[in-house]
N, C-alpha and C positions, 0 to 999 in steps of 0.2 A: 642601337649600336653605339659605342664609345668611340669617338675621333682619336686620332694620335694627337699628342702633346702639340706637336708642331703645327698640326692643323687647325687646332682650337685657339691657338693663341691670336688675340685680337688687338690689344691696345697698342697704339704707336705713339710715343711721345711727341712726335712731329705733329701730331693732330691734337692730343692733349695728354697731359700727365695723369688725368684723372681715371682711377680704377672704378667704373660706374657702379656706385652703391649708394644707398640712403647714408647721408652724412648730417652732422649737427653742426653748426657753425662755430659754437662754443670751443669744440674739438678741433675744428679746422683751425680756428685762432690760435688756440693752444699750441698746435703743432707748427704754426707759422712763426711762433715767437722765437725758438731757437734758431731758426732761419736767419731772422733779423740779427741775432745775437751772434752767429758763427758765419756771418757772410754767405748765406744761401744753403749752407749744410744742416741737416737734422742733427739732434744730440744723441749723445749714448748715455745712458744714466744707469748707474750701477746701484740696485737696491734689491735686497733679498726678497722681500714680500709687498703685496698690494697694500696701500694706506686705507685706514677706515677713517669714519668721523672720529672716533675716540682717539685715534693717533693724532690728529690735529687739535683736539681739545687737550690731550696730554702735553703736547709741544707748548702750548699757551701757557698751561700752569707750571711747566716746568722751567719757565723763563720768566719770573716775576719783574725782573727789571725792564724788560721790554714789553710786558703786557701788565702793567700796574693796575690792580683794581678789577681785574677780570673774574667774575664769578662765573663756577663752572657751569651750572645748568644753563645760564644767560649765553654763555660763550658757546655752547653746543648747539643751542637754537639758532643763534646768530650765524654760526658756521653753516648749518644746515639749510637755512632759508636764504642767506645772502651770499656766501661766498664759495660754496661748494656745487660743482657739477654734479648732479647724481644721474644714475642710469635707474629706470623704474622709481623716479621721485615718488613718496608717499606710499609705496607699496611695501608689503614684509620683507621683498627681497632686493630693496634698494640697495645700491652699491655706489661707491664713489668713483667717478670718471677722473675727477681732478679739482683744482680751483678753478673757478670763473677767471677768463683771461683779462683781469683788470690791471694787472702789472706783467711786465716782461718775464720775471723770474717765476710766475706761477707755472710755468712748463715743466719744472723740476719736481713738481708735486702730483704729476699726472700718473694714472695707472694706465700704461699703455694698451692693455689688452681691452681696456674698456673706454678708450680715447683714440680710435682710429679715424684719422682724416682721409683716407682712401686716396691719396694723391693730389687732393684738392690744394693742400697747403703748398705743394710744390708748383702746381699750375699757377696759383696766385702769385708766388714770388717770382716765377718765369715771366709773367704778363707785366709785372711791374718793372723788373729788371732791365726788360727789352724795349721799354720805351724810348723814343727817338731823343737824340740831342743830350744824352746823358741826364734826361729829367727823372728817369726811373731810379737811377743811382740815388739822386737827391731827395726822392720820395721815400726811399727805403730808409735813408739817414733820418729824415723827420719822423718817420713811423718808429724807428729805434729810439730816437729822443723822447718821443711821447710815451711809449709803452715802459722804457726803463727809467723813467723820470724819478729822481730821488736817490740814485745809486751811482756811485763813481763807477765809469765805464773800465778803468784799469784795476782798481781794487775790490769792485762789488760790494763795497760798502755803503750804508747809508750816507747821504750828504747832509751835513749839519745845516739847519736852516732853510732847507727846500720846502717849498709851499705845497704841502700834499694833502689830499682830503683823508679822512679817518680810516676808510676801508683800505685805500692805498698803503697808508702807513702801517696798518696791520698787516698787510701782505709783505712789505718790505721787511718788517720786524720777524714775520714768520720765516722768511727765507734767510735773514741774518742768523736766526736761532738754529737752523741746521745747516747753516754754509759749510762749516768743516766736516760734516758727515755726509756730504752728497758728492759724489763722484760724477762730474759732467764734463763731456769732451765732445768736440764734433765728429761725426761719422767720418770715416775715411773719404776723400772726395776725389780719388786718384781716378776712378772710372766715371765721374759724374760728366755727363754730357749735356751742354746746354742747347735747348731748342727754343727758336722763336716761336711765338704764337702763329696760327696759321693766317691771320691777317693783322698786321701792325697796328692799326687804327684803335683796335680794341685796347691795347697797351696805352696809347696815349690817352684815350678818353679817361681810363681808370686812373692814371696818374694825376691828370688834371683835376678830377674830381677828389682823390686823395688830399691834394694840397689845399684845395679850397675848403675843403672839410676841417682839416687840422689847423687852418687859419682861425677856427672857432675854439681851439682848445683852451684858451683863458677865459672864455665867455660862457661855454657850456659845461655843466657838472661833468666830470670825468667819466663816471659809469654812464651817463647818458650818451656821451661821445663814442665810448667804446661800442655801445649797442649801434649807434649810427654807423660806425666802421663795419660792423658785423653785417648789417643789412647792405651797405654800399658793396661790400666785397660778395656777398651772395648774389645781389642784383646783377653786376658786372660779370661774374663767372656764369650766371644763368643766361644773360644776353649773349656771351661768346659762344656757348655750346648751342645755344639755338640757331645762331648763325652759321657755324660750321657744318650744322645739319643740312644746311641749304647749299653752302659753298662747296664741300668736299665732293659731293655727287658730280657736280658741275665740273670741277678740277679733273676728276677721273676722267671725265668725257673730252678733255681737251680743251674746255672753256676757261675763261679768264674773267669771271663775274666779280665784282666787289660787293661787299657786305651791302644788303638792300632789305626792303620789306619792312613790315611794321607791325604792331601789336595793338589791337583795339580794347581798350579797358573799360570794364564796367565799374563805374564809380559808385553807383548806388548800393551794390553788394546786395542785390534782393534776387534770388534766383527766379527764373519764369519770366521777368521782364523783358520787353523788347531789346534794351541794351544788353542784358545778360545773355539773350539768345545769340546777339552778334558777337559778342566776345567768346561764347562758346563755339561758335563757327571757327574763329581765329585760332584758338587753342587747338581744335580739332586738325585744321590744317598743318599748325607746326608740329604737333606731337605726330601726325600721320606721316612724317618725313622720317621717321626712326629707321624703319626697315631698309630704305635706300641708304640711309647713313650707315647703318651696320654692313652693308654690302660694300659701300666705298671705302670704309675704314679695313674691311678685309682685303680689300685691292692695295690699300697702301702697305699694310703689315705684310702680305706675301710678296709684294714688289721689293719690299727692303730684304725680305729672307732671299729673294732671287738676285738682288745687287750684292749681298754678302757671298753668295754661290759664285757670281761672277768675278769678285774680288779674289777668291780662293783660286779660280782658274786663270787669274791675269788676263782676263778679257774686260776688267774695269779697274780703274783706278780709285784709290781709296780718297774719299773726301779730305779735304785739309785738316778740318777739326774732327775727323772720324764720324761725321753725322750726315746720313743722307737727308736732305730737305724733302718735303713732299713733292715739290715740282720737279727734283731731280729723278725720284721714284716714277713719277707718272711719264717722264719722259722714256722710260725703259718700255713702254707699251708701243713705241714706235717700230717701224719695219726693220730698222738695223738689228734688232734683236729677236726678232719673231721666232727664229729657229731655236736658239736658247731657251727661250720662253717657252716655247711649246714643251720641248725635252724636259724642262724642270716642272712644269705643272703637269705633264702627262705622267711622270713618276709619282707624284703626289697623288694625282687622281686615282691611278691604279692602287696606291696603299689605302685609300678610302673605300674602294669599291671591294678591294681584297679582304678588309677588315669586315664588311658586310656578308660577304660570301662565308668568311671563316665562322662568324655567328650564325649562320644559317637562317638570316632574317631576310624577309623580302624588302626590297628597296621601296621607299615611300613613292607614292604615285608623282608627287612633285619632282622628285629627283629622276624618276623614270622618264618624265616629259622633257626635263632639261637635257638628259642624255640623247633623247630622240631629236633635239633641235640640231645636233651635229655641229655646235659651234666650235672656235678654235679651243685647244686644251686649256688655256690660262682661263679664259672666260667661263668655261665649263667646270674647272675646278672651283673658282671663286662662287659661281652660283650654287654648287652643289654644299659645299661648306656653309654658305649662307642660309641654305633651305636647312641644313640640320640644326644651326645655332641662332637662327634669328628670333625665334619665341623667347629663348634664353636672354638673349642681350636686349631685346625690347624691354622686357621687364625690367631689368636692371637700370636701362638708360631712363627708363620712365620715372623709377624711383628716385634716382639721382637728379634728374631735372626738377622733380616734385620738391625735393629738399633744398636745392638751391634757389627755387623760386619760392621758397618758405611756405609751401601750401597751408592755408588754413591757420596761418601764424602771423604775429605782429611783423609788419614789413613785407607781407605777402603780395606777389604779383600773380599769383594763381589761386583759385579756389575751388572746391568740388564738395557738394553736399554728399551725405552718406550714400545716396542712392541715385546721384546726378551725374552731369557732366562736368569736366574741367572747364573753366572759363577764366580769361585774363581778368585781374582786378587791380585795383590801385589803393592799396590799405593806406591807412593815416599814417602810419610810421614811415613808410616808404615816400609818401607824399612830404613828410616833414624832412627828410634828408635831400630830397631832390630841391626842395625850396631853399634850404640853407646854402646849397650849393649854388643855385640859380641866382639868387639876391645878392651875390658876391659880384663886384664888377671890378677888373683890373684898374689900377691907378690908386692915387693917393698916397699919402706919407708912408703907409704902412704895406703898400704893395696890392692891397684890394679895400675897397669900401663897399658898403651896402648903398642899395638904392632900390627904391620901390619898383614893382613891375605891374602893367596892366594884365589883367587875366588873360587876353587874348596873346600878350607877349610870352606869358609863361607857358601857354598851350603849344605856342610855336616852338618854344625851346625844348619841350617835352618830345615834340614830333622830329625836329629836326636834329637833335643831339642823341635821342636815344631810340627813336623810331617808336613812341608811345602816343597814342591816338586817342582823343577824349571827343572832340568836338566834329570829327570827321572820320571817313573810314580810309584805311590805307588801300592803295591801288595795288591789287593782286593779293596773294596770301589768302585767297579765298573770298575776296571781295572785289566788286567792280563799281560801277557809279552807283551812288546812294539813290534809291527811290523814296516815294513820298513816305511810306511808313518808316524807312530809315531815318528820314529827316526829322519826324517826330521823336524817335529813340535818341537821336543825337541831341535834340534840344533838351531833353530830359535828362541826358547824361552831363550836359553842361550845368544844368540847375543843381544837380547832385554834387557835381565838382565844385562849385561855389559854395554850397552848403557844408562841404568837407572842409573847405578852406576857413570858413567861419568858425567851426567847431573846433579846429585846431589853434585858433587865434591868430591867423595871419591875413585875415580880411574882414572888412565892415564895409557895408553898403553906404555909400556916398550919394549914390545917384542910381536911377535906372538905366542911365546911358550906358551901353556896353563898354565904350572907350574910357570911362571914367572909373570903372570897377578896378581898384588897385589894391595889389597885395603888399603889405608892408612888413619889413624885417622884425624879427623878434629880438635880434640883438643888433644894434646900431653901431657901425663902425664909420666914422667920418672920414670924408675924402681928404 
């Protein structure tokens, strides 16, 4: 049976702007760059055809003053291996998605059909923008200055004497070569509505991490720092969506929980070990929340439809900014609107059931059982459409979470063997990013300075700041008090953690004493 479009509609921007699909962070960042340039709006590009590798090579060789001494074959290989984001890389059907987002204007070279961000770029911008005390606006300016380095913000022309690495200078020259041939403008912002994240703390933490990471921009190679930012963005987006899977169902029930819970990480990275089994248990619990989250999202979306209906009937006033917040919508579940709610939901429920009768299909046994419960019409309507659509949305939410957690990729927080279970992990690249942030302390002549950390201090930062557990189990989320076998697994996990720190060059053994095990900064900034 096919549901009516109004019944199928699921996503609500008050929960997230993300259209749950598998995404690539290169393409998310590429779509985020025009939002930085145009103050939150996406861009509209006028181009008649998709770009190919040969188009980029031709542009280089048509402008010898900008690309002096570039040999064609070497240029092609350099473009293909270092500068271009390719779909189906290395296969006969590989195609260009765009340039890697190493500079701001690379977004003007994207092939939109193959570079879809699925709303993740908008969610990222909204999370940064809505940080408290204006810090988000400041962080957006920092990001814009970093990504559009070497270019005059008014004329879009290269700045003379700017200290820029070779790859970035090549991208700036490429943009300059075609600047007059590209029509780039912001998309219309008339109907754009701004939604705050479901919980503000996610924005504040993301912005603080961005500011700290960008503090290293004169110390860390630019391409490395861009990769760090992609990992950081994916990490925070994943944490946000994992937490709202826990928050939203509680909000719909009338509870007011704060973000809580934690993620036990297998640091050793070997499937089947006791630590890996614990990490599998945690991942199973968090991913197991998806069906209830789908139901709660349907609640919010259909309450928004109900609110719009009440506005048309002059039974509810329009919100000041045209946006119903999640808490405003949940309030409509109260007794004051029970009659209108039942009438609204009853009409929609009848539409769903009549569609089934018209197609002469028998109702699914689950839906029959829901109807037999004789719940109120709104709850019945939500449960029925959830039963129809939960499998579809579960698949796509799962794929989206996997991609934001960078499953089995550099920077991953989740891994899954070919025929195994998902488990939370701590990949070396993600560990590097979090270390660069944690080793910065406020204060000093430059605003921050680096300072060594004991291993136990860093583990506490991971727990308290992000909910990441290595040396102990989180309370709840599938875990209770650690038993004897759990304690053995935790000790092995800490040993794997210190070994990982040693491998990436942040730690060396000075003593066997736990409190003298010190992590040292890779880049020293004096106080």
